[in-house]
C-alpha positions as CSV (number, residue, x, y, z in Angstrom):
1,M,4.8,-19.7,-0.1
2,F,8.4,-19.9,-0.9
3,I,10.1,-16.5,-0.8
4,A,13.5,-16.0,-2.5
5,P,15.8,-12.9,-3.4
6,H,15.3,-11.7,-6.8
7,P,18.3,-12.9,-9.2
8,H,19.5,-9.4,-9.7
9,H,20.6,-9.4,-5.9
10,H,24.1,-10.3,-4.8
11,H,22.9,-13.7,-3.5
12,R,21.7,-15.2,-6.5
13,H,19.4,-18.4,-6.4
14,R,18.2,-20.5,-9.2
15,P,14.6,-19.7,-10.2
16,C,11.9,-22.1,-8.9
17,P,10.4,-24.4,-11.5
18,P,7.4,-22.9,-13.3
19,S,5.0,-25.2,-11.5
20,S,5.8,-24.0,-8.0
21,P,4.5,-20.5,-6.8
22,T,7.5,-18.2,-6.4
23,T,8.0,-14.6,-5.1
24,A,11.2,-12.5,-5.5
25,H,12.6,-9.3,-4.6
26,K,14.8,-6.8,-6.1
27,R,15.8,-3.1,-5.4
28,S,14.0,-0.5,-7.5
29,T,16.1,1.1,-10.1
30,S,13.4,3.8,-11.2
31,L,13.6,7.5,-11.0
32,S,11.8,9.6,-8.3
33,P,8.0,10.0,-9.1
34,A,6.6,13.4,-9.9
35,K,4.6,15.2,-7.3
36,F,0.8,15.1,-7.6
37,K,-1.9,17.2,-5.7
38,S,-4.0,15.0,-3.5
39,L,-7.4,16.3,-4.2
40,I,-9.8,13.6,-5.6
41,R,-13.2,14.0,-7.1
42,I,-15.4,10.8,-7.4
43,T,-16.9,10.3,-10.8
44,N,-18.7,7.4,-12.6
45,T,-19.9,5.8,-9.5
46,V,-21.5,2.3,-10.1
47,T,-25.0,1.0,-9.4
48,T,-26.0,-2.5,-10.4
49,P,-29.5,-4.1,-10.8
50,D,-28.7,-7.8,-10.1
51,D,-27.7,-9.7,-7.2
52,A,-24.8,-12.1,-7.2
53,N,-26.8,-14.8,-8.9
54,G,-28.2,-12.4,-11.5
55,N,-31.5,-12.2,-9.9
56,K,-33.5,-9.0,-9.5
57,T,-34.0,-7.8,-5.9
58,A,-36.1,-5.1,-4.2
59,A,-33.0,-3.0,-3.1
60,S,-30.7,-4.2,-6.0
61,N,-30.2,-0.6,-7.1
62,Q,-28.5,0.3,-3.9
63,P,-25.2,-1.8,-3.8
64,T,-23.7,-2.7,-0.4
65,P,-20.2,-3.1,0.4
66,S,-20.9,-6.8,1.1
67,S,-22.1,-7.2,-2.6
68,A,-19.4,-5.4,-4.4
69,G,-17.0,-7.7,-6.1
70,R,-19.6,-10.4,-6.6
71,I,-19.9,-12.3,-9.9
72,K,-23.5,-11.2,-11.0
73,R,-23.7,-13.6,-14.1
74,L,-21.3,-16.0,-16.0
75,V,-20.2,-14.7,-19.3
76,L,-19.0,-17.9,-20.9
77,S,-20.7,-21.2,-21.5
78,P,-18.8,-24.5,-20.8
79,E,-18.0,-25.0,-24.5
80,S,-16.8,-21.5,-25.0
81,R,-14.1,-22.0,-22.2
82,T,-12.5,-24.8,-24.0
83,K,-9.0,-24.9,-25.7
84,L,-7.7,-26.8,-28.9
85,N,-4.7,-27.7,-26.7
86,A,-6.1,-29.2,-23.4
87,L,-2.8,-30.3,-22.1
88,P,-1.8,-28.6,-18.8
89,D,-0.7,-25.0,-19.2
90,R,2.2,-25.6,-16.8
91,D,3.7,-27.9,-19.4
92,F,3.1,-25.5,-22.3
93,Y,4.7,-22.6,-20.6
94,S,7.4,-24.5,-18.9
95,F,10.0,-23.4,-21.7
96,P,11.0,-19.7,-21.3
97,R,10.2,-17.5,-24.4
98,F,12.3,-14.2,-24.3
99,V,10.3,-12.9,-27.3
100,K,7.9,-9.8,-27.9
101,H,4.4,-11.1,-28.9
102,V,3.4,-7.8,-30.4
103,D,5.0,-4.9,-32.5
104,D,6.9,-1.9,-31.2
105,G,4.1,0.2,-32.3
106,F,1.6,-1.6,-29.9
107,L,4.3,-1.5,-27.2
108,A,4.8,2.1,-27.6
109,T,1.1,3.0,-27.3
110,L,0.8,0.6,-24.3
111,T,3.7,2.3,-22.4
112,D,2.1,5.7,-23.2
113,L,-1.2,4.5,-21.8
114,Y,0.6,3.2,-18.6
115,R,2.3,6.7,-18.3
116,D,-1.3,8.3,-18.4
117,R,-3.3,6.0,-16.4
118,V,-0.8,4.6,-13.5
119,R,0.3,7.2,-11.1
120,P,3.7,7.4,-9.8
121,G,4.1,5.8,-6.4
122,S,1.4,3.2,-7.0
123,E,1.5,-0.3,-6.1
124,V,1.2,-2.3,-9.4
125,L,0.3,-5.9,-10.0
126,D,1.3,-7.1,-13.7
127,L,-0.9,-10.0,-14.2
128,M,0.1,-12.9,-16.5
129,S,3.4,-11.1,-17.1
130,S,6.7,-12.2,-18.5
131,W,10.3,-10.9,-18.8
132,V,9.2,-7.2,-19.7
133,S,6.3,-5.2,-17.9
134,H,6.2,-2.3,-20.6
135,L,5.8,0.3,-17.8
136,P,7.5,3.6,-18.6
137,E,11.2,3.4,-17.3
138,E,11.4,7.1,-16.0
139,V,8.4,6.6,-13.6
140,A,8.9,5.1,-10.0
141,Y,6.3,3.1,-8.4
142,K,6.2,2.0,-4.8
143,R,6.4,-1.7,-5.8
144,V,5.5,-3.8,-8.8
145,V,4.7,-7.3,-8.4
146,G,4.5,-9.8,-11.2
147,H,2.7,-12.9,-11.8
148,G,3.0,-15.3,-14.6
149,M,3.5,-19.0,-15.6
150,N,7.5,-19.2,-16.0
151,A,9.6,-18.3,-13.2
152,R,12.7,-17.9,-15.6
153,E,10.9,-15.4,-17.7
154,L,9.7,-13.3,-14.5
155,A,13.1,-13.4,-13.0
156,R,14.6,-11.6,-15.9
157,N,12.1,-8.9,-15.7
158,P,14.0,-5.9,-14.3
159,R,10.9,-3.9,-13.3
160,L,9.6,-6.5,-10.9
161,D,10.2,-6.1,-6.9
162,Y,8.4,-9.6,-6.4
163,F,7.0,-12.2,-8.6
164,F,4.9,-15.4,-8.2
165,V,4.0,-18.3,-10.4
166,K,0.4,-19.5,-10.6
167,D,-1.9,-21.2,-13.0
168,L,-5.1,-19.1,-12.8
169,N,-7.0,-21.8,-14.9
170,R,-6.7,-24.2,-12.3
171,E,-6.9,-22.1,-9.3
172,P,-8.3,-18.4,-10.1
173,R,-7.8,-17.1,-6.3
174,L,-4.9,-14.6,-6.0
175,E,-3.0,-14.9,-2.6
176,L,-3.0,-11.2,-2.2
177,A,-4.5,-9.1,0.7
178,S,-7.8,-7.2,-0.2
179,G,-7.2,-3.7,-1.3
180,S,-3.6,-3.8,-1.6
181,F,-3.1,-2.6,-5.3
182,D,-3.5,0.7,-7.0
183,A,-3.4,-0.7,-10.5
184,M,-3.6,-4.2,-12.1
185,L,-2.3,-4.8,-15.6
186,C,-3.1,-7.7,-18.0
187,T,-1.2,-7.5,-21.4
188,V,-2.1,-9.8,-24.4
189,S,-3.0,-12.7,-22.1
190,V,-6.7,-12.2,-21.3
191,Q,-7.6,-14.6,-24.1
192,Y,-6.1,-17.6,-22.2
193,L,-8.4,-17.3,-19.2
194,Q,-10.9,-20.1,-18.8
195,Q,-12.4,-18.6,-15.7
196,P,-12.3,-15.0,-16.4
197,E,-15.4,-14.2,-14.1
198,E,-13.5,-15.6,-11.1
199,V,-10.2,-13.9,-12.0
200,F,-11.8,-10.3,-12.6
201,A,-13.7,-10.8,-9.1
202,E,-10.2,-11.5,-7.6
203,V,-8.8,-8.4,-9.3
204,F,-11.7,-6.2,-8.0
205,R,-11.1,-7.5,-4.5
206,A,-7.3,-7.0,-4.4
207,L,-7.6,-3.4,-5.9
208,R,-8.1,-0.4,-3.6
209,P,-11.2,1.8,-4.0
210,G,-10.4,3.8,-7.2
211,G,-7.9,1.3,-8.3
212,V,-7.5,0.8,-12.1
213,F,-7.5,-2.6,-14.0
214,I,-6.1,-2.2,-17.7
215,V,-6.6,-5.1,-20.1
216,S,-4.9,-4.8,-23.4
217,F,-4.7,-7.1,-26.4
218,S,-4.3,-7.5,-30.2
219,N,-4.7,-10.2,-32.6
220,R,-1.6,-12.1,-31.7
221,L,-2.2,-15.2,-29.6
222,F,-1.1,-18.8,-29.1
223,Y,-4.1,-20.1,-31.0
224,E,-4.3,-23.6,-29.6
225,K,-4.2,-22.0,-25.9
226,A,-6.9,-19.3,-26.4
227,I,-10.5,-20.2,-25.3
228,T,-13.0,-20.9,-28.0
229,A,-15.0,-17.8,-27.5
230,W,-11.8,-15.8,-28.3
231,R,-10.6,-17.7,-31.3
232,D,-14.4,-17.5,-32.9
233,G,-14.4,-13.8,-32.2
234,T,-13.6,-10.7,-34.3
235,G,-11.7,-7.7,-33.0
236,Y,-15.0,-6.0,-32.1
237,G,-16.3,-9.2,-30.5
238,R,-13.2,-9.7,-28.4
239,V,-13.5,-6.1,-27.2
240,Q,-17.0,-6.7,-26.0
241,L,-16.2,-10.0,-24.4
242,V,-13.8,-8.2,-22.3
243,V,-16.3,-5.4,-21.5
244,Q,-18.6,-8.2,-20.4
245,Y,-15.9,-9.7,-18.2
246,F,-15.8,-6.2,-16.3
247,Q,-19.7,-5.7,-16.3
248,C,-20.4,-9.3,-14.8
249,I,-18.6,-8.2,-11.5
250,E,-20.7,-5.9,-9.2
251,G,-18.7,-2.7,-8.6
252,F,-16.6,-1.8,-11.5
253,T,-17.1,1.2,-13.3
254,E,-18.4,1.4,-16.8
255,P,-15.5,0.0,-19.0
256,E,-13.6,2.4,-21.3
257,I,-12.6,1.1,-24.6
258,I,-9.4,2.4,-26.4
259,R,-8.8,1.3,-30.1
260,K,-5.8,1.9,-32.4
261,L,-6.3,0.1,-35.6
262,P,-3.9,-0.4,-38.5
263,G,-6.3,1.7,-40.9
264,S,-6.1,4.8,-38.9
265,S,-3.9,7.9,-40.0
266,A,-1.7,7.2,-37.1
267,A,-1.0,3.7,-38.1
268,R,-0.2,4.8,-41.7
269,E,2.2,7.4,-40.8
270,G,5.5,6.9,-42.3
271,K,4.6,4.1,-44.6
272,S,5.9,4.1,-48.1
273,P,4.1,2.7,-51.2
274,L,6.3,-0.2,-51.3
275,D,4.9,-1.3,-47.7
276,W,1.5,-1.5,-49.0
277,I,2.4,-3.4,-52.2
278,F,4.3,-5.9,-49.9
279,R,1.3,-6.2,-47.8
280,L,-1.0,-6.8,-50.7
281,L,1.3,-9.7,-51.8
282,G,1.6,-11.2,-48.2
283,L,5.2,-10.2,-48.1
284,L,4.9,-7.9,-45.1
285,S,2.5,-8.0,-42.2
286,G,0.7,-4.7,-41.0
287,P,0.8,-3.0,-37.7
288,D,-0.9,-4.9,-34.8
289,P,-4.1,-3.4,-33.7
290,F,-4.2,-2.0,-30.3
291,Y,-7.1,-2.6,-27.9
292,A,-7.4,-1.8,-24.3
293,V,-10.5,-2.0,-22.0
294,I,-10.2,-0.1,-18.8
295,A,-12.4,0.1,-15.5
296,H,-11.9,1.2,-11.9
297,K,-13.0,-0.2,-8.7
298,N,-16.1,1.4,-7.3
299,F,-15.3,5.0,-8.9
300,K,-12.8,6.6,-11.1
301,P,-10.7,9.1,-9.4
302,V,-9.9,12.5,-10.8
303,Y,-6.5,14.0,-9.6
304,E,-6.2,18.0,-9.8
């Protein structure tokens, strides 16, 4: 794998083409992390009734280390994995898009969630990332690694210490050491995964015990690149789909669901009557709904 300094270093290099795996490095500009006590209680441990093939076994209610992380069943049918645009993702994402795909309210909620769930000093992987990671600026992490489909977007991301480019729909394996990250994030991109079961299994492998995987999404998407199961789903159905992605991997804790919908009182705050009239006429779009599904590897740690 080719390794190059991050473009923010003194010795600048042109980013690699989006089609080639790349890593980059930069100095951290975050503030010092807050101090945390180290006492951990293990809660929400996981037991699973099936083996890797989804079959019942005599000792299936006693998971072993060798079985953890296996795919118990496939969630999607071959038809539900298809996309309207079947051209290579590498070509679709070859042109950098320095835009925000969701509104400021969604992003503020996401940053608050990261502030609450990702501890200072953690090693973080931002999966399917771009030019911004939405992590709280005041929190320092040991390292933040980015993955995505466009090297120029990732090179612009000031929060990343390293990045690499890889098409997970062609090869879902992550070239990462097992148990090397405390947290993994996937923001408004899970809808594009055609092999989500394998990707979630890889996330499980690369997480440390107790590590967290946060998958967030809204109703925004590149429609032609989203899989059929996602395009045909409702907000509720998409949440349940991501829940099933977690549940098909042996060893994840019971997924936690977080919703913040436009109809809630929080989403209506500060809205004038004219806003509602404009929305009724189709002249103003409403706030983006916020969904997140969260689970941990093996157990959910509680820090005191």
